[in-house]
Structures are given as C-alpha cells and as structure tokens.
C-alpha positions in Angstrom: -7.1 1.3 -19.0 -8.6 -2.0 -18.0 -11.4 -3.3 -15.8 -11.4 -4.4 -12.2 -10.1 -8.0 -12.0 -11.1 -10.7 -9.5 -9.1 -12.7 -7.0 -8.6 -15.6 -9.3 -6.6 -13.4 -11.7 -4.4 -12.1 -8.9 -3.9 -15.6 -7.5 -2.4 -16.6 -10.9 -0.2 -13.4 -11.0 1.2 -14.1 -7.5 1.7 -17.8 -8.3 3.9 -16.9 -11.3 5.6 -13.9 -9.6 4.3 -11.3 -12.0 6.3 -9.2 -14.4 10.1 -9.9 -13.9 9.1 -12.1 -11.0 8.8 -9.0 -8.8 6.5 -10.7 -6.3 9.3 -13.3 -5.6 11.9 -10.6 -4.9 13.2 -9.5 -1.5 11.6 -6.2 -0.6 14.7 -4.1 -1.3 15.0 -5.5 -4.8 11.5 -4.5 -5.8 10.7 -1.3 -7.8 8.7 0.0 -4.9 11.5 0.1 -2.3 12.4 3.8 -2.7 8.8 4.7 -1.9 8.5 2.1 0.9 11.6 3.5 2.6 9.9 6.9 2.8 6.7 5.3 4.1 8.6 3.4 6.8 10.4 6.6 7.8 7.1 8.5 8.0 5.5 5.8 10.2 8.5 6.2 12.6 8.2 10.0 12.5 4.5 9.8 13.4 5.1 7.2 16.1 2.3 5.0 14.6 2.1 1.6 16.4 -1.0 -0.1 14.8 -0.6 -0.4 11.1 -3.3 -1.6 8.7 -2.1 -2.5 5.1 -4.9 -2.7 2.6 -4.0 -4.7 -0.4 -0.9 -6.1 1.2 0.0 -8.6 -1.5 2.6 -11.3 -0.6 4.0 -9.4 2.4 6.9 -7.6 0.9 6.0 -4.2 2.4 5.4 -5.9 5.8 8.9 -7.5 5.5 10.3 -4.0 4.6 8.6 -2.3 7.6 9.6 -4.8 10.2 13.1 -5.4 8.9 13.9 -1.7 8.5 12.6 -0.9 12.0 14.6 -3.8 13.4 17.8 -2.6 11.7 17.4 1.0 12.7 15.9 0.6 16.2 17.2 -2.6 17.5 17.8 -1.1 20.9 14.5 0.9 21.1 11.1 -0.2 22.3 9.4 0.6 19.0 9.4 -2.9 17.4 7.8 -4.8 20.4 4.9 -2.4 20.3 4.4 -2.4 16.5 1.3 -4.3 15.4 0.9 -4.9 11.7 -2.2 -6.3 10.0 -2.3 -6.9 6.2 -5.4 -7.8 4.2 -5.7 -9.0 0.6 -8.3 -11.0 -1.3 -5.7 -13.2 -2.9 -5.3 -16.3 -0.8 -2.0 -17.1 -2.7 -0.6 -13.7 -1.7 -1.5 -14.3 1.9 0.0 -17.8 1.8 3.3 -16.2 0.6 3.1 -13.5 3.3 2.5 -16.1 6.1 5.6 -18.1 4.9 7.8 -15.0 5.6 7.2 -15.9 9.4 7.0 -12.2 10.3 5.6 -10.8 13.5 2.5 -9.8 11.6 -1.1 -10.8 11.0 -2.4 -11.5 7.5 -6.0 -11.8 6.6 -7.7 -13.1 3.4 -10.5 -10.5 2.8 -12.1 -8.3 0.2 -11.2 -4.7 1.0 -14.4 -3.4 -0.4 -16.6 -5.4 2.0 -14.3 -5.9 5.0 -15.4 -4.6 8.4 -12.4 -2.5 9.4 -13.7 -2.2 13.0 -12.3 -5.7 13.5 -8.8 -4.3 13.4 -7.1 -1.9 15.8 -5.2 0.7 13.7 -4.0 4.3 13.8 -2.3 4.4 10.4 -3.3 2.9 7.0 -0.9 1.9 4.2 -2.3 1.2 0.8 0.2 0.9 -2.0 -0.4 -0.2 -5.6 -4.0 -0.9 -4.7 -6.4 2.1 -5.2 -5.8 2.1 -8.9 -7.0 -1.5 -9.1 -10.5 -1.1 -7.7 -13.5 0.8 -9.0 -14.8 1.7 -5.5 -11.6 3.2 -4.0 -13.7 5.9 -2.4 -15.9 3.3 -0.8 -12.9 1.6 0.8 -11.5 4.9 2.1 -14.9 5.8 3.5 -14.7 2.8 5.7 -11.5 4.0 7.4 -12.1 5.6 10.8 -12.0 9.4 11.2 -8.6 10.8 12.1 -6.6 7.9 10.7 -3.4 8.8 8.7 -3.4 7.2 5.2 -0.2 6.7 3.2 -1.2 5.7 -0.3 0.4 5.4 -3.7 -1.0 5.9 -7.2 0.9 5.4 -10.5 0.9 7.6 -13.6 1.0 4.7 -16.0 -1.5 2.1 -17.2 -1.2 -1.6 -16.7 -3.5 -4.6 -16.8 -6.0 -4.3 -14.0 -5.7 -0.6 -13.6 -9.1 1.1 -13.6 -7.5 4.6 -13.4 -4.0 6.2 -13.5 -2.6 9.7 -13.1 -1.4 12.1 -15.8 2.3 12.2 -16.8 2.1 15.9 -16.0 3.0 16.4 -12.3 0.7 19.3 -11.7 -2.2 17.7 -13.4 -1.6 14.5 -11.5 -1.7 16.4 -8.2 -4.9 18.1 -9.2 -6.4 14.7 -10.1 -5.5 13.4 -6.6 -6.9 16.4 -4.8 -10.1 16.3 -6.9 -10.7 12.6 -6.2 -9.9 12.4 -2.5 -10.3 15.8 -0.9 -14.0 15.1 -0.2 -13.1 12.3 2.1 -9.6 13.2 3.3 -7.4 16.1 4.2 -4.5 16.0 1.7 -1.3 16.5 3.8 1.3 16.0 1.0 1.8 14.6 -2.5 5.3 13.4 -3.5 6.4 12.1 -6.9 8.9 9.1 -7.1 10.1 8.4 -10.7 11.0 4.8 -11.5 14.7 4.2 -11.9 14.4 2.4 -15.2 11.9 4.8 -16.8 11.6 8.2 -15.3 8.5 9.1 -17.3 6.7 6.6 -15.1 6.3 7.3 -11.4 4.4 6.6 -8.3 2.8 9.4 -6.3 2.9 9.0 -2.5 -0.1 10.7 -0.9 -0.4 11.4 2.8 -4.0 12.0 3.9 -6.0 12.2 7.1 -9.5 10.7 7.0 -12.1 13.4 7.7 
C-alpha cells in the first residue's frame, strides 16, 4: 500500500497511457467497462439527469455514458437533458477528455478542496478514485444530502492506492460499511471480478449521502 500521489505523478501516467496503455483505449476496451455498463444502466433506471464525476480521468467513462445512452435511447429525450460534469486534478487527463469533443464539461480541480456547490448535480460517480486519496471521507462529506453516489473500490493494491479491500467478499463488504455508513446510507454492494484475474475485483457501491 502506497501514499497519496500528486497531480504531477498522474500527469505522467496519463501522458504515457498507464499500464497496457489503458488510458489510451476506447472505453469498451478498458478493464472497467463491465462495471461502467452497470453504472450507466443504473443512471438510466434512476432517471438522473445531472451527473458529477469525481476523478474523471481522461474522459473514458463520460464517453461510455454518453455513447451508451445515445445508442440505446436515440429516439428518446434523455440525452438532450443529460448534463455531465467531470473533475480531475490532472490537467493532462482533462486535456484528453476535452479532445473527445463530448457534450460534457470537464474541470481541472482538486476534489479535496473543490466547492461542489458550483455544479448542479443529482448523482455522483466516482470510480477508481476513493482508494487514491487519504481524505475520501472529506470528499464525500462535501456532497449534498440526498445525492446518489455510485463508487468503486478495488480489492488489490497498486501504486498510489492508500487503501484497498480484502480478497474475502464478506470482509470487503464489512470494510465498506464500516468506512462509509457514517456519511451515507449503503444501498447495495456488488462485486465484479476482473476477466484476466478473478482473484482481483472491483466493488460497485451505491450510496445515498445522509
């Protein structure tokens, strides 16, 4: 388990594409796509219109969200209403996101100090982010009451991870509840094993900010 790393480190990672150039991949070729599909489906089920993505990286999830809704709901009125805002403290990541030319807003900002009242949102997405910061509870505390939060956490260590979950599913779920139930109502926790290594997995957590 490592220490929290600064934006200069992440700028270099995004410049080089990261491990196996994953940050250069189309969204449906990334290892996170199986989870992202579920997140997109849940956003549609909830009818959420204003989406805030904390730790948005180079815009791959935004591309997934907008593309999947376009493909599935081309004849509906969901897409014209959808408003997506992504924030990340890596200027390189935001440059990549802006080059996707999506109908989305991307902001260079530090999630730990950003004033979230500047953004209109009813649902928060934060994937592959909370494990990278020491003050994850501080960030969640800034989210307005009643907001739905869809977050992921991994069960494996990596450079920049300040925490990670147990390989034991029941223990991992207990860790999630212990850490976040003081701030949020835990609605559901789902495990998504990686295709290439089923011992490793992401946990998708749906919460409501209390």
